[in-house]
Each structure stands twice: as structure tokens, then as C-alpha cells.
VOBA-1610 file (N, C-alpha, C; in pm, whole numbers, padded with zeros to 5 digits, always signed):
BEGIN
Unk-05403+04945-09148Unk-05370+04801-09094Unk-05481+04757-09180Unk-05449+04618-09271Unk-05608+04595-09317Unk-05603+04495-09180Unk-05724+04391-09205Unk-05813+04295-09165Unk-05876+04207-09273Unk-05807+04054-09187Unk-05884+04004-09281Unk-05947+03888-09195Unk-06040+03776-09265Unk-06079+03681-09210Unk-05972+03543-09232Unk-05977+03446-09147Unk-05896+03313-09155Unk-05954+03231-09086Unk-05903+03102-09122Unk-05971+03004-09025Unk-05894+02857-09099Unk-05890+02808-09019Unk-05839+02682-08971Unk-05890+02526-09069Unk-06046+02529-09047Unk-06155+02481-09047Unk-06098+02336-08937Unk-06060+02371-08799Unk-06028+02282-08705Unk-06178+02171-08648Unk-06073+02058-08682Unk-06248+01976-08690Unk-06191+01804-08649Unk-06035+01821-08556Unk-05956+01650-08540Unk-06032+01590-08474Unk-05986+01465-08475Unk-06083+01365-08410Unk-06075+01385-08250Unk-05973+01429-08207Unk-05965+01468-08065Unk-06059+01552-08050Unk-06171+01612-08089Unk-06304+01691-08090Unk-06369+01593-08033Unk-06409+01436-08064Unk-06478+01322-08023Unk-06615+01406-08017Unk-06705+01377-07979Unk-06863+01371-08020Unk-06911+01522-08069Unk-06790+01595-08028Unk-06872+01738-08061Unk-06861+01791-08240Unk-06773+01718-08240Unk-06713+01679-08416Unk-06808+01799-08515Unk-06813+01905-08589Unk-06877+01919-08722Unk-06871+01799-08785Unk-06990+01808-08898Unk-07020+01767-09043Unk-06882+01828-09112Unk-06794+01761-09196Unk-06666+01793-09258Unk-06768+01892-09389Unk-06868+01779-09455Unk-06908+01872-09590Unk-06970+02013-09549Unk-07081+02017-09453Unk-07113+02136-09422Unk-07054+02239-09324Unk-06927+02198-09293Unk-06873+02309-09270Unk-06751+02409-09355Unk-06762+02298-09503Unk-06692+02374-09617Unk-06791+02480-09670Unk-06988+02411-09676Unk-07057+02521-09734Unk-07025+02655-09626Unk-07029+02593-09516Unk-07043+02725-09396Unk-06945+02817-09435Unk-06834+02754-09453Unk-06716+02839-09464Unk-06735+02951-09640Unk-06796+02841-09712Unk-06806+02963-09872Unk-06866+03091-09786Unk-06995+03036-09719Unk-07099+03148-09662Unk-07031+03243-09599Unk-06949+03214-09458Unk-06848+03319-09433Unk-06784+03378-09473Unk-06694+03338-09609Unk-06613+03409-09654Unk-06698+03523-09784Unk-06797+03522-09807Unk-06867+03589-09885Unk-06944+03726-09780Unk-06978+03684-09661Unk-07013+03754-09597Unk-06899+03851-09546Unk-06797+03831-09533Unk-06673+03876-09499Unk-06637+04002-09586Unk-06701+03979-09714Unk-06670+04095-09822Unk-06812+04160-09784Unk-06910+04158-09750Unk-07017+04249-09748Unk-07023+04295-09618Unk-06925+04248-09486Unk-06912+04330-09369Unk-06777+04404-09377Unk-06710+04412-09536Unk-06605+04527-09508Unk-06457+04471-09516Unk-06423+04333-09453Unk-06308+04293-09444Unk-06212+04261-09556Unk-06065+04262-09549Unk-06032+04349-09693Unk-05974+04184-09740Unk-05987+04108-09702Unk-05938+03957-09742Unk-06001+03793-09687Unk-05983+03731-09762Unk-06019+03597-09666Unk-05887+03486-09693Unk-05851+03418-09585Unk-05741+03313-09581Unk-05843+03135-09562Unk-05787+03091-09659Unk-05850+02940-09574Unk-05692+02847-09586Unk-05711+02747-09516Unk-05632+02655-09537Unk-05611+02520-09644Unk-05469+02497-09587Unk-05455+02318-09648Unk-05458+02212-09554Unk-05576+02149-09513Unk-05529+02055-09487Unk-05602+01939-09498Unk-05569+01804-09470Unk-05611+01697-09522Unk-05624+01541-09472Unk-05711+01493-09478Unk-05759+01333-09423Unk-05839+01396-09286Unk-05859+01517-09230Unk-05903+01559-09097Unk-05858+01520-08980Unk-05727+01532-09025Unk-05641+01511-08910Unk-05617+01649-08804Unk-05643+01737-08886Unk-05656+01878-08854Unk-05773+01933-08858Unk-05776+01966-08991Unk-05845+02086-09055Unk-05943+01999-09236Unk-06040+02076-09238Unk-06101+01959-09358Unk-06113+02051-09441Unk-06026+02149-09530Unk-06018+02187-09637Unk-05903+02126-09716Unk-05935+02076-09830Unk-05788+02004-09888Unk-05738+02092-10005Unk-05827+02163-10037Unk-05802+02246-10184Unk-05812+02413-10157Unk-05730+02464-10112Unk-05756+02607-10104Unk-05804+02685-10234Unk-05731+02649-10349Unk-05734+02724-10462Unk-05851+02691-10547Unk-05919+02579-10546Unk-06029+02505-10623Unk-06155+02581-10494Unk-06159+02610-10353Unk-06213+02644-10302Unk-06242+02840-10296Unk-06128+02882-10306Unk-06114+03004-10354Unk-06144+03083-10449Unk-06116+02970-10594Unk-06203+03014-10721Unk-06346+02997-10712Unk-06432+02933-10591Unk-06554+02931-10617Unk-06613+03081-10518Unk-06536+03139-10433Unk-06530+03246-10367Unk-06490+03383-10468Unk-06410+03367-10572Unk-06375+03466-10663Unk-06504+03498-10730Unk-06605+03383-10747Unk-06679+03384-10852Unk-06824+03458-10792Unk-06834+03445-10642Unk-06939+03489-10585Unk-06884+03618-10510Unk-06771+03705-10527Unk-06754+03825-10494Unk-06735+03925-10536Unk-06655+04021-10563Unk-06590+04165-10650Unk-06480+04202-10597Unk-06471+04200-10476Unk-06294+04298-10447Unk-06226+04231-10356Unk-06281+04168-10244Unk-06192+04094-10149Unk-06082+03994-10210Unk-05991+04037-10120Unk-05866+03944-10177Unk-05894+03786-10131Unk-05804+03697-10204Unk-05822+03583-10187Unk-05657+03500-10153Unk-05677+03417-10010Unk-05548+03373-10004Unk-05591+03210-09934Unk-05478+03150-09989Unk-05418+03020-09912Unk-05359+03076-09765Unk-05375+02968-09631Unk-05277+02979-09529Unk-05306+02851-09493Unk-05206+02781-09531Unk-05132+02851-09627Unk-05097+02673-09683Unk-05067+02686-09835Unk-05050+02574-09920Unk-04897+02495-09854Unk-04934+02366-09863Unk-04861+02284-09826Unk-04729+02266-09922Unk-04671+02341-09938Unk-04596+02324-10109Unk-04527+02192-10123Unk-04451+02166-10026Unk-04421+02015-10003Unk-04488+01895-10049Unk-04636+01896-10052Unk-04695+01778-10116Unk-04791+01787-10208Unk-04744+01895-10329Unk-04782+01884-10426Unk-04633+01943-10535Unk-04688+01923-10636Unk-04546+01963-10745Unk-04581+02107-10814Unk-04483+02217-10771Unk-04489+02351-10756Unk-04510+02395-10895Unk-04511+02320-11052Unk-04580+02336-11122Unk-04693+02374-11095Unk-04783+02249-11071Unk-04894+02257-11078Unk-04980+02364-10951Unk-04915+02364-10890Unk-04907+02489-10795Unk-04900+02666-10885Unk-04830+02637-10955Unk-04816+02761-11019Unk-04929+02840-11099Unk-04954+02688-11201Unk-05048+02699-11268Unk-05211+02714-11213Unk-05215+02624-11063Unk-05368+02671-10989Unk-05376+02821-10975Unk-05264+02878-10894Unk-05291+03004-10851Unk-05272+03127-10949Unk-05188+03112-11071Unk-05211+03198-11182Unk-05342+03188-11243Unk-05402+03069-11198Unk-05583+03060-11295Unk-05630+03135-11200Unk-05665+03093-11043Unk-05751+03168-10927Unk-05675+03338-10955Unk-05569+03378-10993Unk-05568+03523-11021Unk-05627+03587-11143Unk-05605+03512-11264Unk-05718+03533-11388Unk-05887+03529-11331Unk-05913+03420-11253Unk-06072+03437-11264Unk-06091+03528-11191Unk-06024+03564-11094Unk-06055+03686-11005Unk-06010+03824-11018Unk-05973+03818-11122Unk-05927+03941-11197Unk-05812+04029-11094Unk-05702+03966-11049Unk-05594+03983-11004Unk-05573+04007-10837Unk-05714+03925-10805Unk-05740+03929-10642Unk-05676+03846-10584Unk-05563+03751-10627Unk-05488+03635-10567Unk-05363+03674-10487Unk-05363+03609-10340Unk-05220+03622-10288Unk-05196+03472-10277Unk-05053+03419-10307Unk-05004+03314-10309Unk-04920+03286-10139Unk-04972+03229-10050Unk-04921+03181-09935Unk-04869+03050-09952Unk-04758+03019-09875Unk-04692+02837-09869Unk-04599+02839-09776Unk-04625+02702-09713Unk-04492+02691-09587Unk-04474+02533-09652Unk-04405+02473-09522Unk-04338+02304-09548Unk-04435+02273-09412Unk-04522+02349-09352Unk-04615+02246-09270Unk-04545+02187-09121Unk-04608+02132-09049Unk-04549+02065-08960Unk-04616+01927-08900Unk-04719+01874-08981Unk-04767+01764-08962Unk-04696+01637-09022Unk-04641+01545-08965Unk-04568+01452-09058Unk-04645+01363-09103Unk-04784+01352-09081Unk-04886+01270-09084Unk-04948+01309-09256Unk-04975+01392-09314Unk-04970+01466-09419Unk-04883+01419-09523Unk-04741+01453-09516Unk-04632+01412-09564Unk-04635+01254-09623Unk-04653+01190-09514Unk-04628+01014-09501Unk-04736+00976-09593Unk-04830+01038-09632Unk-04955+00978-09722Unk-04942+01037-09879Unk-04825+01130-09882Unk-04784+01183-10010Unk-04696+01159-10048Unk-04600+01079-09970Unk-04501+01030-10030Unk-04379+01126-10014Unk-04387+01273-09940Unk-04287+01376-09934Unk-04191+01359-09816Unk-04080+01363-09816Unk-03973+01330-09705Unk-03989+01487-09613Unk-04045+01401-09461Unk-04100+01542-09394Unk-03902+01604-09345Unk-03847+01467-09332Unk-03668+01528-09295Unk-03628+01677-09410Unk-03673+01635-09483Unk-03617+01746-09566Unk-03701+01851-09612Unk-03812+01894-09536Unk-03920+01974-09600Unk-03870+02099-09605Unk-03770+02180-09565Unk-03734+02297-09582Unk-03661+02293-09720Unk-03572+02203-09743Unk-03502+02263-09865Unk-03629+02196-10001Unk-03732+02112-09947Unk-03771+02108-10085Unk-03904+02205-10115Unk-03947+02304-10021Unk-03983+02413-09983Unk-03938+02504-10046Unk-03837+02522-10034Unk-03761+02692-10102Unk-03771+02651-10271Unk-03707+02526-10270Unk-03711+02463-10424Unk-03810+02463-10487Unk-03926+02430-10438Unk-04042+02441-10502Unk-04080+02593-10475Unk-04071+02680-10454Unk-04073+02812-10405Unk-04010+02905-10537Unk-03913+02817-10543Unk-03800+02908-10685Unk-03851+02857-10780Unk-03910+02727-10802Unk-03969+02746-10914Unk-04074+02757-10987Unk-04164+02827-10850Unk-04290+02888-10894Unk-04255+03048-10943Unk-04163+03102-10886Unk-04157+03260-10909Unk-04104+03238-11104Unk-03988+03103-11106Unk-03949+03141-11234Unk-04084+03064-11335Unk-04205+03006-11319Unk-04308+03004-11356Unk-04349+03128-11420Unk-04380+03190-11293Unk-04429+03335-11307Unk-04396+03454-11399Unk-04254+03433-11393Unk-04160+03554-11447Unk-04100+03501-11576Unk-04090+03346-11613Unk-03998+03360-11744Unk-04142+03326-11812Unk-04043+03297-11960Unk-04190+03286-12073Unk-04164+03137-12071Unk-04057+03075-12083Unk-04011+02909-12109Unk-03874+02909-12013Unk-03897+02757-11929Unk-03779+02727-11856Unk-03758+02592-11864Unk-03677+02562-11837Unk-03661+02411-11768Unk-03581+02435-11631Unk-03565+02307-11528Unk-03554+02317-11400Unk-03472+02169-11377Unk-03335+02230-11323Unk-03243+02054-11290Unk-03205+02088-11124Unk-03265+02048-11029Unk-03261+02068-10909Unk-03215+01940-10798Unk-03238+01954-10691Unk-03181+01823-10631Unk-03377+01740-10611Unk-03442+01824-10571Unk-03584+01744-10591Unk-03677+01738-10689Unk-03666+01837-10802Unk-03741+01837-10891Unk-03650+01866-11030Unk-03694+01826-11150Unk-03601+01794-11271Unk-03723+01797-11368Unk-03738+01892-11483Unk-03814+01868-11581Unk-03765+01942-11668Unk-03784+01894-11808Unk-03785+01989-11956Unk-03840+02138-11978Unk-03816+02179-12069Unk-03859+02330-12093Unk-04021+02312-12060Unk-04070+02416-12013Unk-04190+02437-11998Unk-04250+02541-11995Unk-04381+02608-12062Unk-04417+02736-12051Unk-04581+02779-11981Unk-04586+02824-11876Unk-04709+02807-11803Unk-04828+02895-11807Unk-04951+02828-11875Unk-05079+02922-11900Unk-05163+02819-11799Unk-05275+02950-11783Unk-05254+03116-11824Unk-05155+03144-11739Unk-05128+03286-11768Unk-05040+03353-11674Unk-05079+03453-11585Unk-05034+03489-11505Unk-05101+03578-11385Unk-05128+03715-11431Unk-05264+03744-11358Unk-05278+03879-11405Unk-05207+03999-11346Unk-05181+03970-11221Unk-05081+04043-11134Unk-04938+04062-11220Unk-04854+04177-11219Unk-04754+04169-11244Unk-04617+04249-11177Unk-04548+04181-11170Unk-04529+04010-11226Unk-04604+03937-11196Unk-04691+03901-11045Unk-04701+03819-11022Unk-04818+03828-10905Unk-04900+03716-10841Unk-04962+03741-10691Unk-04831+03777-10595Unk-04901+03859-10500Unk-04795+03840-10389Unk-04790+03752-10304Unk-04609+03695-10267Unk-04611+03561-10194Unk-04565+03611-10048Unk-04614+03503-10000Unk-04596+03585-09841Unk-04525+03366-09802Unk-04410+03380-09734Unk-04375+03235-09651Unk-04451+03225-09554Unk-04488+03171-09513Unk-04539+03127-09344Unk-04435+03089-09281Unk-04386+03155-09178Unk-04231+03121-09088Unk-04272+03113-08970Unk-04228+03022-08922Unk-04250+03004-08711Unk-04115+03004-08703Unk-03986+02979-08801Unk-03845+02965-08713Unk-03764+03102-08779Unk-03688+03122-08679Unk-03535+03250-08742Unk-03535+03198-08898Unk-03461+03057-08919Unk-03404+03012-09074Unk-03511+03053-09152Unk-03618+03020-09169Unk-03739+03026-09263Unk-03744+03164-09284Unk-03744+03266-09184Unk-03782+03415-09174Unk-03661+03504-09231Unk-03498+03409-09215Unk-03411+03442-09281Unk-03398+03436-09453Unk-03447+03272-09472Unk-03465+03237-09602Unk-03552+03308-09701Unk-03682+03360-09618Unk-03763+03414-09717Unk-03713+03582-09753Unk-03622+03631-09647Unk-03578+03782-09645Unk-03472+03782-09748Unk-03391+03644-09764Unk-03272+03649-09836Unk-03363+03611-10042Unk-03477+03571-10037Unk-03512+03553-10151Unk-03609+03688-10242Unk-03605+03751-10114Unk-03744+03834-10127Unk-03849+03842-10105Unk-03901+03758-10033Unk-04045+03748-10015Unk-04068+03833-09906Unk-04201+03832-09887Unk-04278+03861-09785Unk-04319+03750-09662Unk-04382+03805-09556Unk-04378+03654-09449Unk-04517+03688-09368Unk-04591+03575-09343Unk-04690+03581-09223Unk-04658+03426-09136Unk-04701+03535-09008Unk-04643+03432-08899Unk-04751+03424-08806Unk-04754+03336-08685Unk-04843+03359-08571Unk-04761+03406-08487Unk-04844+03502-08407Unk-04817+03585-08291Unk-04726+03489-08173Unk-04784+03379-08153Unk-04678+03282-08047Unk-04562+03252-08124Unk-04544+03258-08203Unk-04403+03189-08293Unk-04341+03303-08298Unk-04352+03437-08332Unk-04290+03545-08321Unk-04240+03585-08165Unk-04313+03609-08080Unk-04265+03590-07947Unk-04206+03516-07898Unk-04241+03368-07894Unk-04111+03301-07904Unk-03991+03287-07995Unk-03988+03346-08039Unk-03813+03353-08117Unk-03766+03481-08118Unk-03858+03558-08120Unk-03797+03700-08144Unk-03838+03787-08021Unk-03902+03735-07912Unk-03959+03835-07816Unk-04071+03922-07811Unk-04086+03964-07952Unk-04232+04028-07964Unk-04266+04028-08118Unk-04379+04087-08122Unk-04415+04112-08252Unk-04326+04190-08328Unk-04329+04364-08293Unk-04232+04436-08302Unk-04089+04364-08366Unk-04039+04273-08268Unk-03868+04221-08292Unk-03900+04132-08408Unk-04000+04076-08359Unk-04024+03958-08526Unk-04005+04063-08699Unk-04106+04170-08681Unk-04146+04246-08819Unk-04028+04335-08801Unk-03918+04371-08705Unk-03809+04463-08738Unk-03704+04366-08796Unk-03667+04282-08710Unk-03560+04164-08776Unk-03562+04109-08953Unk-03729+04125-08993Unk-03751+04094-09054Unk-03710+04185-09191Unk-03746+04303-09173Unk-03708+04416-09257Unk-03549+04432-09274Unk-03534+04452-09173Unk-03375+04468-09177Unk-03291+04365-09264Unk-03384+04254-09227Unk-03291+04117-09314Unk-03336+04163-09489Unk-03449+04163-09504Unk-03483+04207-09651Unk-03400+04346-09685Unk-03384+04421-09644Unk-03296+04522-09647Unk-03180+04504-09688Unk-03116+04436-09632Unk-03013+04370-09617Unk-02978+04257-09728Unk-03048+04202-09792Unk-03048+04186-09893Unk-03097+04217-10069Unk-03131+04357-10017Unk-03151+04406-10138Unk-03298+04455-10178Unk-03362+04386-10019Unk-03542+04439-10086Unk-03614+04489-09977Unk-03638+04614-10031Unk-03701+04726-09948Unk-03847+04699-09995Unk-03885+04748-09881Unk-04108+04756-09872Unk-04158+04642-09889Unk-04097+04522-09808Unk-04128+04355-09782Unk-04225+04365-09654Unk-04360+04302-09681Unk-04454+04329-09570Unk-04440+04171-09506Unk-04536+04211-09393Unk-04522+04094-09277Unk-04658+04112-09254Unk-04730+04012-09214Unk-04860+03944-09189Unk-04864+03864-09061Unk-04988+03846-08994Unk-04998+03785-08880Unk-05122+03714-08843Unk-05147+03612-08811Unk-05262+03600-08771Unk-05304+03613-08619Unk-05425+03583-08588Unk-05474+03589-08429Unk-05581+03559-08398Unk-05622+03476-08305Unk-05764+03428-08247Unk-05810+03513-08211Unk-05974+03564-08205Unk-06011+03706-08217Unk-06147+03647-08179Unk-06189+03747-08090Unk-06364+03726-08046Unk-06388+03885-07955Unk-06498+03909-07990Unk-06556+04071-07935Unk-06664+04012-07884Unk-06614+03992-07711Unk-06716+03974-07602Unk-06801+04093-07512Unk-06857+04044-07452Unk-06956+04174-07409Unk-06952+04158-07220Unk-06914+04018-07180Unk-06924+03987-07075Unk-06778+03868-07010Unk-06743+03903-06862Unk-06647+03797-06854Unk-06654+03659-06877Unk-06798+03622-06899Unk-06822+03475-06912Unk-06781+03426-07047Unk-06833+03518-07156Unk-06784+03509-07268Unk-06637+03494-07304Unk-06561+03601-07259Unk-06462+03562-07260Unk-06391+03433-07184Unk-06388+03425-07099Unk-06349+03282-07025Unk-06443+03147-07163Unk-06538+03183-07176Unk-06570+03055-07278Unk-06482+03074-07405Unk-06442+03197-07465Unk-06381+03165-07544Unk-06219+03139-07542Unk-06172+03132-07445Unk-06034+03096-07397Unk-06036+02943-07404Unk-06135+02918-07327Unk-06193+02731-07330Unk-06184+02681-07447Unk-06243+02777-07544Unk-06263+02701-07716Unk-06094+02726-07750Unk-06014+02824-07677Unk-05890+02786-07756Unk-05775+02696-07698Unk-05878+02636-07566Unk-05786+02512-07503Unk-05791+02417-07607Unk-05939+02394-07655Unk-06000+02278-07706Unk-05901+02280-07829Unk-05887+02392-07895Unk-05815+02373-08058Unk-05722+02304-08011Unk-05637+02337-07904Unk-05510+02296-07872Unk-05492+02142-07845Unk-05569+02055-07805Unk-05577+01955-07807Unk-05592+01855-07933Unk-05633+01975-08042Unk-05641+01891-08217Unk-05487+01912-08253Unk-05419+02020-08191Unk-05313+02090-08247Unk-05201+02005-08228Unk-05198+01955-08098Unk-05050+01901-08018Unk-05049+01738-08109Unk-05118+01668-08156Unk-05112+01514-08179Unk-05019+01576-08383Unk-05055+01720-08413Unk-05006+01726-08534Unk-04839+01760-08566Unk-04771+01850-08404Unk-04685+01904-08412Unk-04570+01768-08339Unk-04421+01791-08428Unk-04354+01697-08342Unk-04314+01706-08174Unk-04320+01602-08109Unk-04321+01637-08009Unk-04214+01529-07934Unk-04121+01416-08006Unk-04044+01377-07930Unk-03890+01425-08024Unk-03807+01458-07928Unk-03673+01560-08022Unk-03594+01466-08051Unk-03600+01334-08003Unk-03508+01222-08088Unk-03521+01204-08210Unk-03675+01236-08263Unk-03690+01197-08398Unk-03729+01338-08481Unk-03775+01422-08414Unk-03809+01547-08453Unk-03668+01610-08549Unk-03709+01626-08698Unk-03618+01680-08742Unk-03562+01823-08717Unk-03405+01867-08694Unk-03353+01946-08656Unk-03394+02114-08673Unk-03439+02145-08802Unk-03520+02232-08844Unk-03656+02235-08772Unk-03717+02178-08713Unk-03839+02232-08658Unk-03831+02180-08544Unk-03708+02143-08471Unk-03740+02076-08359Unk-03790+02180-08238Unk-03813+02312-08254Unk-03825+02389-08189Unk-03981+02378-08136Unk-04072+02312-08211Unk-04196+02234-08190Unk-04185+02186-08093Unk-04127+02070-08032Unk-04090+01991-07939Unk-04135+02098-07805Unk-04081+02274-07784Unk-04120+02268-07668Unk-04228+02394-07680Unk-04307+02408-07785Unk-04406+02430-07825Unk-04509+02350-07734Unk-04492+02245-07807Unk-04580+02128-07751Unk-04602+02121-07586Unk-04499+02115-07533Unk-04473+02119-07365Unk-04527+02226-07352Unk-04526+02374-07427Unk-04578+02455-07292Unk-04768+02452-07358Unk-04777+02406-07468Unk-04957+02394-07511Unk-05016+02287-07435Unk-04932+02190-07357Unk-04987+02104-07310Unk-05019+02118-07170Unk-04976+02234-07081Unk-04987+02315-06964Unk-05027+02416-06975Unk-05134+02442-07075Unk-05161+02587-07068Unk-05329+02570-07022Unk-05310+02695-06950Unk-05464+02685-06886Unk-05510+02810-06926Unk-05655+02848-06908Unk-05681+02990-07004Unk-05670+03123-06884Unk-05565+03083-06812Unk-05503+03219-06746Unk-05361+03248-06843Unk-05339+03178-06881Unk-05172+03143-06934Unk-05197+03236-07071Unk-05342+03239-07156Unk-05347+03282-07272Unk-05353+03426-07266Unk-05274+03517-07304Unk-05232+03636-07347Unk-05266+03692-07483Unk-05235+03829-07488Unk-05236+03851-07626Unk-05151+03864-07739Unk-05032+03739-07704Unk-04937+03722-07714Unk-05003+03574-07852Unk-05137+03550-07830Unk-05179+03451-07884Unk-05297+03496-07953Unk-05428+03531-07866Unk-05536+03535-07862Unk-05607+03699-07838Unk-05674+03781-07924Unk-05730+03892-07856Unk-05843+03865-07864Unk-05944+03852-07689Unk-06064+03835-07686Unk-06103+03973-07579Unk-06223+03998-07535Unk-06272+04131-07484Unk-06334+04215-07508Unk-06350+04332-07441Unk-06452+04447-07530Unk-06394+04484-07663Unk-06483+04597-07738Unk-06414+04639-07813Unk-06346+04719-07808Unk-06300+04818-07681Unk-06178+04894-07654Unk-06063+04828-07655Unk-06043+04667-07573Unk-05992+04633-07559Unk-05919+04579-07657Unk-05978+04483-07770Unk-05956+04432-07868Unk-05909+04571-07995Unk-05964+04678-07999Unk-05880+04782-08090Unk-05793+04797-08068Unk-05751+04806-07894Unk-05633+04844-07835Unk-05500+04748-07905Unk-05545+04645-07908Unk-05460+04510-07920Unk-05435+04512-08048Unk-05489+04562-08165Unk-05480+04517-08287Unk-05409+04676-08336Unk-05421+04769-08246Unk-05336+04892-08327Unk-05179+04890-08249Unk-05201+04812-08174Unk-05012+04773-08141Unk-04970+04670-08213Unk-05095+04579-08292Unk-05001+04523-08403Unk-04991+04633-08531Unk-05079+04715-08531Unk-05040+04831-08642Unk-04918+04865-08626Unk-04890+04931-08523Unk-04761+05023-08438Unk-04608+04944-08486Unk-04646+04804-08458Unk-04542+04732-08471Unk-04495+04671-08643Unk-04571+04739-08704Unk-04512+04738-08870Unk-04580+04626-08926Unk-04719+04563-08905Unk-04760+04460-08965Unk-04871+04555-09072Unk-04859+04480-09194Unk-04988+04528-09261Unk-05125+04463-09260Unk-05115+04321-09234Unk-05237+04311-09215Unk-05235+04180-09125Unk-05357+04182-09021Unk-05365+04046-08940Unk-05508+04022-08983Unk-05451+03862-08980Unk-05602+03784-09064Unk-05639+03705-08892Unk-05777+03728-08910Unk-05869+03699-08772Unk-05923+03561-08764Unk-05900+03470-08685Unk-05956+03323-08665Unk-06095+03322-08554Unk-06160+03342-08604Unk-06298+03349-08520Unk-06347+03230-08481Unk-06388+03100-08596Unk-06433+02961-08553Unk-06355+02853-08487Unk-06220+02907-08429Unk-06137+02805-08371Unk-06226+02702-08238Unk-06194+02596-08233Unk-06264+02504-08135Unk-06407+02508-08148Unk-06447+02472-08261Unk-06575+02405-08278Unk-06701+02524-08235Unk-06668+02638-08269Unk-06782+02766-08310Unk-06899+02721-08389Unk-07009+02761-08389Unk-07093+02714-08475Unk-07105+02834-08539Unk-07153+02746-08663Unk-07187+02868-08774Unk-07242+03000-08787Unk-07370+03007-08660Unk-07425+03097-08633Unk-07368+03144-08580Unk-07285+03143-08468Unk-07201+03220-08386Unk-07083+03290-08410Unk-07074+03183-08538Unk-06926+03291-08589Unk-06949+03410-08671Unk-07082+03364-08741Unk-07151+03471-08808Unk-07157+03608-08711Unk-07245+03592-08618Unk-07225+03721-08540Unk-07114+03782-08488Unk-06981+03673-08469Unk-06867+03689-08401Unk-06796+03805-08525Unk-06829+03766-08620Unk-06795+03805-08778Unk-06850+03979-08727Unk-06989+04015-08726Unk-07084+04100-08702Unk-06983+04200-08590Unk-07034+04141-08523Unk-06957+04243-08352Unk-06813+04302-08389Unk-06722+04200-08473Unk-06626+04273-08485Unk-06625+04374-08574Unk-06693+04361-08696Unk-06716+04457-08784Unk-06778+04615-08736Unk-06853+04531-08660Unk-06955+04669-08639Unk-06872+04761-08501Unk-06791+04675-08419Unk-06723+04798-08317Unk-06595+04800-08350Unk-06509+04725-08400Unk-06368+04745-08464Unk-06332+04739-08570Unk-06387+04722-08676Unk-06311+04731-08822Unk-06348+04906-08840Unk-06437+04944-08812Unk-06416+05126-08833Unk-06342+05178-08768Unk-06287+05107-08720Unk-06099+05189-08659Unk-05996+05145-08751Unk-06000+05092-08850Unk-05886+05054-08950Unk-05938+05088-09081Unk-06075+05085-09089Unk-06133+05066-09257Unk-06277+05145-09246Unk-06236+05315-09295Unk-06360+05407-09306Unk-06464+05358-09432Unk-06413+05234-09481Unk-06517+05221-09641Unk-06606+05101-09536Unk-06637+05031-09405Unk-06709+04939-09358Unk-06829+04961-09394Unk-06907+04838-09407Unk-07076+04817-09381Unk-07081+04817-09230Unk-07131+04903-09156Unk-07209+04852-09060Unk-07275+04684-09062Unk-07257+04652-08944Unk-07341+04481-08958Unk-07494+04521-08873
//
């Protein structure tokens, strides 16, 4: 199983006086991504979030092009593109360009998001996000696989175009759909895409990570697609004491304070296809550190962390992407957390790792 670096650059207004400087956060993120390659991680996954309502990085493609120029082998991925907020042809161009500049190291991961505040600014219809997303994804695949094409859809319509540059990977960079719900997972399987999900969502909807992965693979094969991949994210920290473990869990609760306002919380106004977020919000509001488990966070000594990730591997996940700096962890402490993980856990999965 592969292991990657991941962040959402969380820095919402709810953090109050502990908020970081957003510009410095992005500079620090670049350093962390370069360091991830030095430590032996397989990939870096960076977010798309706007207006500091949750995260601070608005353009993962631009950021990853910078990382491509400073690294040689690490895979580069957005986590994830908010596709309904951008024209799909523009995204197809940008990620084909990233694939070219990185010599075939790009992954394209996209989702429809959950934060209406971002939709409102860009003039996208939040209530039709699912339909807009999958139409946009269809356009991106056509742009990457057809020499020239036109499109007449419900949300997008344009005359014949031909994409330049072309992706380096044949036929295109791997595509991952961020799936929180069963309908999204089913649609991704129907289209022949890979999926990436959060463990807490997989456990809520499918009962377990194993259930989510096996359901997706069965659905994919039902539609004639074999060998499709599933990845997930995890909050992570290798700790040496119970006090450090408790502090890590406190950071996660802090993260939830900024996440809750981003989710739909009113069942009377939430679109039907994301109404399940209302239940998530209620659970997050009541969460205490004792309630946190390996369904969402892996924190503890190296043996425990390794054991939990081995369970992910046994569940059929091809990669877990790891969130170190959630809840306001400093840049210095994030680098140290990455080092501990690389030293004590990564060698159990990657024999070529360079020990910190």
C-alpha cells in the first residue's frame, strides 16, 4: 500500500486568535511537500478551498506545478478540485499541463464539495452540484481522449475544441472521484473511475472501510471495469506519550469547529443528495476526544499506527493519504510529525524510504 502526504490547509475564522498567516502557510506547505519526497512518501495531495472559510489554497494546479519543478518522482494530486466552480475545459487544460510539466506525475481528483459559501461566490448552483459535477467530469475525459469534440449538455455547451497540451500519461492522468455518499460512489463505478473517500464517511455509509472498498469494486466490475482503485485520507500522528495523543485529539476537535460551518446543517434547506451531512454535523458537535477512534484518526505509538494502516491495506486500499497539520499544528511540529512517521512507520510499507 502506498502512503502519501495530505492537507486541507485548515485555517478558518473559527480558530480566532490562533489563526495562522495564510501566505506563510502556503510557503510552509511547499516546504512540506518537497520534504515528503525526501522522506519517501509516494504522493502529495493538496486542497482547493476559497476565501479562507476553511482552507487557504485556492489553486492546487498552480501550486503543484511549483512542486513539480522542485521534485523528481513524487506523485502530484489535488484533494480535491471543486469541479462545479470551474469550467471543465479549463481544468482539463490545467491538469494536462501539470502532467506534461511533471513528466507524467499528475493525478486528477475532483468532487462536488459541500460548502455552499464557495458556490455562492462563483455563481454555481449548489442544489444541482451532483449533476454539474458528473457532466463536467464527462467533458474532461472527452477532452483528454478525443482529438476534437463539441458538447451539448444540460449545463455546458460549446463548439468544437481541441485540447493542448495533451497529457503525458496514456490515455490521461488517473481520475479519482471524492465520494462521501453511496450515489456518488455508484456513479463513479458506473463511469469507470477510481474513488477516494474519508474513513468516517465510509463507516457511516457502508459500515466499514472494507465494506466501502468491496462495494465499490463489485459495482465497478458490474459495469465492466476491473482493477479500479480506492484511496482514503486519515488524520495521523505518531506519539510517544498519552499526553501527546490527547493533544492530537484535541487538535482534531478544533478542526471540527471550523468544519461544521462548511457543512449543510438544516435538513429543510440541504439538497437531498447531501442531506446526510446534517447527521454528520450533529455528531461532530457532540464529539469528545474519547469518541475519536481509528474510524477517523490514527494516533498513538508506532506499533499502533502501523497496525491500523495494515488494516487499511488488508481492506484493499491502494493508498492512504495522511493529514499531519490539522487543527493549527505549527510548521516545525508538522515537519517533526512527518519525520517520526517516516522513521517508525513508513519502512513497513516502503522499503526504499530514506529514514529521517
